[in-house]
N, C-alpha and C positions, 0 to 999 in steps of 0.2 A: 676914778673909777668907775663908777658906775655909769657915767659916759662915756668913757672907752669901749665899754662893752656893746652897749648899747649901738654906740657907732661900729663896729664890728661887725655885728648881727647884722646891722643893714647895708652893709658892704658884701657882704656874703649871701647874704639873701637876694640880694640886686644880681650880684653873679653869676651864682645859681639859675636866676631865670635866666639870665640870656643867655647861658650856656645851653641849657634844657629847649628855649625858643629855638637859636640856632641849629640844634641836633636835629628838631621837628622839621625844621626847614630841608634838612641837609637829606632825611629820610625822604622826605615828600620828592625831592627832585632827582634823589635816584632811583625811588619808585616810577616817575615817570621817564626815567631815561632808562631803566631794564624792564619793562613790565614787557611783553611778548605783543604783538599785533596775532593774535590768531584765535577768528570769532570757532572757527570748527572747535575747539579743545574745547572754550566755552559751553558753546552749543552740546555740545555730545556730556560733560561735565552737571550740567544743569538738565539736560534731558534723563540722562541713564543714573547719573549718581557716582560713577566710575570716579574712583582717587578720593574721594571724600565730598564735601558740601564747597558749592559755589558761594561767597563773599563777595556782598558788592562792598569799595570801600571810596566811593566816592567819585567825582567828574571831573573836569575841568571843559576848559572851553571846545576841543576836540574828541576829546574820547572821555570813554565811563572803565574804572578801575576793576579788577576782580582778584581776588584772592580765591586759589584752589588748594585746599588742605589744609590741617591744619597740624599738624608735625612737620612733615616733609610740603613749603609752602613753595607755590608758584603763582609768580603776578604776571597778569595778561590784561591787554587793553582792547574794547572795540568802540568803533567810532562811533560817537553820540549818535548820530541820525540811525543805527542799526538795532538799538536796544531802549526800552522803555522802561525803566525799574519805577516802584511803586511809590518812593520817595527817593528824592535826589538830591546831595548836599556837594559841597565843593570834599575835596581830596583829603581825607582823614580829618575832619570835621569833628567828626560825632561818632558814635559807636558804629562799627562795621554790623554787616545781620547779612545770614544767608537766605538767596533765591534762590528759583527756580523756573521753568517756563511755565507760562501761563498756558495752560489747558480748557477751551472749553466745554458747556456741558456734553456739545458732541465729540469729544476726547479727540479734537483737532486744538493741534497749534497754528496759530496765523501769526506770520512773521512779517509782516509788512513794515516796509520801512521810508523813510523821508529824504534817503541818500538821490542825491544826482547821478551818480555810479552804482555799478551793479556791486553788492556785498554777497561774497559767499558766506552762506550761513546766517541769516539776519538771524536776533534773539526775539525783535518783538516787542511783547510786552512780557514782563516778569512779577510774580507775584513771592511776598515775603514766604519762606520756607517754614 
């Protein structure tokens, strides 16, 4: 009887872990597919704060992903060459953190990019908010 309970617990724990892993992978794929490529929205929200904080969610090979808002959330992606977050990691690998545009001592924002093609509203350096 005791052995059957242990086996049942082991089977249920493995099933739960595989379902949780699959759900997380589906969430990441959905975010990558549904995030809008809109540099302007991320730029203006990180500069002015309209609509809530901008959160860095992670990166992949081509894009950096952001979430705007806490209650009503919107997801956006920006080409990796147009933004430099303070800390990078794979998409949803760690806890997201709020970011803002880096403003230097002379009260300027430098949006230099490493993109081979022109990018509207490059974000450049970001700071943790």
